[in-house]
N, C-alpha and C positions, 0 to 999 in steps of 0.2 A: 724876977723871973717870967713872969708872964710876959714880960717882952720877947723875953731870950724864947719860953715854948714857945710865941708867933712866929717867931722867927725860924727856929730850925721845922716848928710844921706848915710854913709858906716854902722854906726846902726841902724839906718833904715832900709838898705835895709838887714842887716844880721838878720833882728828883721823879719824883709817882711818874706825874704826867710825862714826864720823857720816857719812862721805861717805858709806859702803855702807847707812845707815840715810834717808840723802838722797835715795840712789839709787834706794832703793827706796820709797821714800813718793816718787819722783816717777813710778816704776813703775806704781805703785796711782793715781796720778794720773790716768799717762795712759790707764790701763786707764779707769779714770770718764770721762775726756773721751774717749775713742772710745765707750765705750757712750753716753753724754751727746749724739753728734756721730751714732750711727747712728740715735738717739732721733728727734732734730733732725729728720736724715733722711727715717727712715719718716713725723714728721708733717708734717712738707715734700710726702712724696707725697702723704700723704692727702688734707692741704689741695689739691693741686694736684688729687687726682682728682676732690673734692668739686665743687668751683669748674668742671670742667668738667662735669660731672655737672647744677652748677647752669645752667650755659650752655645745657647742652639743655634741660635742664629748662624757663628762658626762652625756648628758640627751638621747646616745644613748646606750649606757653603762649600767647606768642605767634601760630602756626599756630592753634593753638584758639580763639585771641579772634579771629582772622579768618575761621577757619570758622562760628563764631558770629555776628559780623558779617553773612558773607555770607550765614546760613541765614535771620538776619534779613527782608534784604534782601525772598529769595524769599520769606518769610513775608507781606511788608509788600505784595510786588507780587501776590500771590495772594490777599491777602486782600482787598486794591483792584478787582481782576478778579474775585473773586467777587460782592463787593460789588457791583461795574456791571451782572455779569448778574442777579445778583437782581432788582437794580432794574429789570432790561430786562423781564425775566420777568414782575415784577409788575403792571408796565406793560403789557406786551402783556396780563397776564390782563384788567386795569381797562380794557381798549379796548373788551371788551362791557359796560358798567357805563354805567348813569346815573344824577345823582342831581337827586332830587328834592324846590325846596325851597318852602315854602311850606303846604304840609296838613293842615289841621288834624286832632289826634289826638282819636279815639274813646276811650272809658276804658276800652273793651274792647279796641280796638288788634288785634285777634286776628284777621280777613281782608279788614280793609279796606285794606290796604295794595294786593293785589292787586284788588280793584276799582276803587281810585284811577288806577292804571295801565291799568285797562280804558276806564273813565273816557277818559284821557289821549289814550289810543288812538284811541277815539270820535270825542274831539273835533277830533284832528289828521286825521282820514279814516284810519288806518291801518288794519288787519285784523291783528290779533293773537289768536295761538291761545293754548291752554294747554302747549303742548307748547314754545311759543315761548319761555318765560319758565323759565332755570334758578333767581334765588331772589329772594326780595322781601323787606327786610327796612330797619325803621330804625336808621336810626344811634346809638347811646349808652344812657346809663340814659332813663328816661323821666323826664321833671320834674316836679316836681307843681306847678307852675301852669303853664296851658298856652298860655303869653304866648307863646314862640318855638317853635313845634313842631319836631321830631329832624326831620332830612332823610331820604326815603326811598332808600336802593338801592336799584337792580335792572339785576338781570344776564341778559342776553339769553343766546339758546344760538347765535346768530351776532353776529357783528359787523354783519350785514347790514342786521337789526333796527331792531339799535341805531343807525344812519343813520339809517336810514329816521326814527326819531322824531325826532333832533336835525333834518334836512332840513325835515319837514314844518313841526316849531315854528318856524325860521327864519322858514319859506316863511307862517305865516302867522302873525307879527312886523312883517314888511315887505307883507301882502298885502293 
């Protein structure tokens, strides 16, 4: 009986040692599981932080996109306004101009433009002084063939003098 007890005792000690080893292994595994759980929780927290930042950045990006569109719209409006104002200004400046077509060009064509303007003024019975003319010149590049002479543009110092030319021209045509 002593041998059986000894065998049982040995067997019991082996089982007990197995339980202790199993318990230690479980403790080690639980520690590893706790570490993994902590790491997972930290990763989840970091992912949540990143997601929050992404939402913030998306909101900021949307705000910037809206601001960009708003600025673009404002720029388009201002550009259109400036173009309109520039057009009006150019029209206002051109209101002192007249274009004269069909006047043959001399080969030299140095002073003939003003002479032509004074000749037309005489034909229209308009008193024209040198100081009433701001500038007279032909438009465009000189052409080799004189078939279609370039128009002459004359700018007067006053709108009144320009209108006098146009009014007398109409009266001369109809009268």
